[in-house]
N, C-alpha and C positions, 0 to 999 in steps of 0.2 A: 467830497471824501478824498482824502490824501492816501498815500501808500501805506503809512503806518496804521490808519484806521482800517483799510482793507486786510492788512495782515492780522489785526486783532479779530476782525470779523471771521476769517476762515481759519484761524489757529485751532479752534476746537475740532473742526472738520479734519484738519491736517493731523492732529493727534490720534483721532480715531482710525485714520487710514493707516497711520504708522503701527498702530496696535492691531490691526487686523490679523495679522500673523506674528508668530512668535516662536521661539526655541527655548528649551529648558533642559534641566537634568532630572532624571526621574528619581524619586526619593521613597515614595511608598505606592504600594499596589494592594487595591482591594478587589479581590477576585471573586467575592461571595455573592455579588448582586447580579441582576439580569444583563446589566452592561458593565464591564470591568471599569473601575474608576481608580485614578491616579493622582498623585501629588507630585508637583515639579517645582523646581527652584528656577526662576526665570531671570529677567533682567534686574540688575541691581540687588541680588539676593531675595527678590519677590517670591514668596510662597504662594502658589495656587493649589488648593486642595479640591477634592471632589470632582475632578475633570474627567468626564466620560471618555473613554478610548473607543472609538469606532474601529471595527474589524471588518474584512471582506468576509461575507457569508461563505461557511465551509472551511474556513482557515481560523485557527485559534492559537495564540500564544501567550506565555506568561514572562514577559521580559525580566531581565535582572535589574536589580538598582544600579544607578549611574549610567544607565543608557540614555541616549539623546532622544528628545521628543519635539516633533514639529507640531504645533497647535494653531488652530484657527479660532478667533474670537469674534462673535456676533456683534456688530456695530463697534467693534473695538472695545467691548465690555470685558474686563478681565476676570469679572465673575461668572462669565458664561462661555468657557472655552471647551472645545472639542479636540482630543488628540487624534490627529489624522495619520501620523506615522511615528514608529519607534524604530530608532536605528542604534545599532551596537557595533562601533567600528573595532571593538576589542575582539570580537568573534567572527566577523565577516569572512568567509572563506575568499581568497583571491587567486585561486588556481584554475577558475572556470575559464572556458573559452567562449567565444561569441556564439550566442544561440543557447548556451545551456542553462539549467535551472537547478537549484539545490534546495533541499529542505534539510536544515542543519540546526545543532544546539551549540551551547558554550563549549560541549565536550570536543567539538571538531577542531578547536583550536590547540588542544593539547594531544589527542589521539584522534585520528579520523572517525568520525561517526556522522554520517549522513545518508540522505537518499539523493542522488543525483540524476537527473534526466540528461542523458547525452543523446547523440544523433542514432535514432532508431533502437534505443535501448534505455534500460533503467540501470544504474549503477549504484550498488549498495557498498558503502565502505563502513567497516566496523572496526572497533580498536581491538577485538579479541580474536580475530581470524582474519584469513586472507580476502581480498576483495572478490566480491561475487557479482556477476553480471546476469541480468534478466533479459533475455533476448528472445528470438524466435525458437530457441530450443526449449522454452518453458521452464526452465530451471528455476525453483523457487527456494530462497532461503527461509528456513523455519525455525532457526536457532543458531546456536554456537557451532554446531557439529553436524547437523542432519541436513541433507538436501534431497528434495524429491524431484524427480524428472518425470514430467507428465507423459503418459504413453502416446505413441503415434498409432493411428488406425488406418487401415487399408482395406477399401472394397474392391476385392478381386472380381467377383461376379455376383449374381444374385444370391448363391448359395454359400458363398465363403468369405469370411470377414476375418482379417489378420489383426491382431493387437499385439504390439512390440512393447512389452513392459516387463519389469522385474517381477511384478506379481500381477495376476489377473483374477479379479473378483467376478464371480458368476452370479451375484444376487445375494441378497440377505434372506430372512426368514419369510418375508412377504412375497419372495419370487422363487419359490422352490421349484418351478419347473424350469428356470435358468440354470439350476444347479444339476440337472440331469445329464451327466456325461454319457451315460448309457441309457438310450431312449428305446422306445417299443421297436423300432425298425432294427436297432442293432440287435436286440434280443432276439427277434424273430430270425434274423439272419445267422446268429451264432448258433441256436438251438437248431437248426435245420442243415448246418453246413456238414459236408462230408469231404474226405480226401480221395481222389481217384487214383487207380494205378499202383496201389500199396500192396496187393495181395498177388505175387507173381506177375506183376505188371497188369494184371486185370482186376475188376471188380473195385469196389469202393469201401470205405470204412463206414462204421454206423455212425449215427449222430452222437454228439458229446454225450457222456454218461452224466455229466454234472451241468444241469442246464442254467442258464442266466436268467435273471428275473430282477424285478425292481428293487429287492434286497440288496443286489449288488451295486446299486447306484452309489456314486461318490457322496459322502455325508459332509464333507468339509466344503465350505463355500469358498475357501481361497486356496489356490494352488500355486505354489512356488515354481518359477519357471528356472 
């Protein structure tokens, strides 16, 4: 066997190796099936259809046409390809620094719109408002103009609990006991209290003429601070 014979023998194997991986331009997306399927234009205007696109569990995207596709072909068979990566250089943000991660869409290229994980915080960038950082202050962006700051709680001792919040909810309808601003202990104390030394410096006043009762308890379950 001479060299030419050897080349002819391994040529089919060489071609399959060359065709194991390929790249192309995304032209059609079918997002209605269990696995997203795409069509790409590959080498020499080769059209490859019904190619499955594998995505990492928990992450789903719907890329735009003319994005770039990296595909793998089993045994070099161009009829059995798997899209393993879709890249779109048109919209990739280029302002991240080492270690950062961003979730973005094509809107980010025109007006900032992304979720960016920076060091020790999550950074929201929106096109219709100023930047908002989510960090240890527990501030949460819930729209274009509303911000909720989570309350901080402090246990002072076994009987005192301080909640620092713009609003304090003392329970819903299923927790009526939590809404009792005036409980039995306060009622007893109020109804029996007197003021001393008010009659010429001696003697005490009588107990209140209007007694407190459960009917005087707060009925609203939210109290503004």
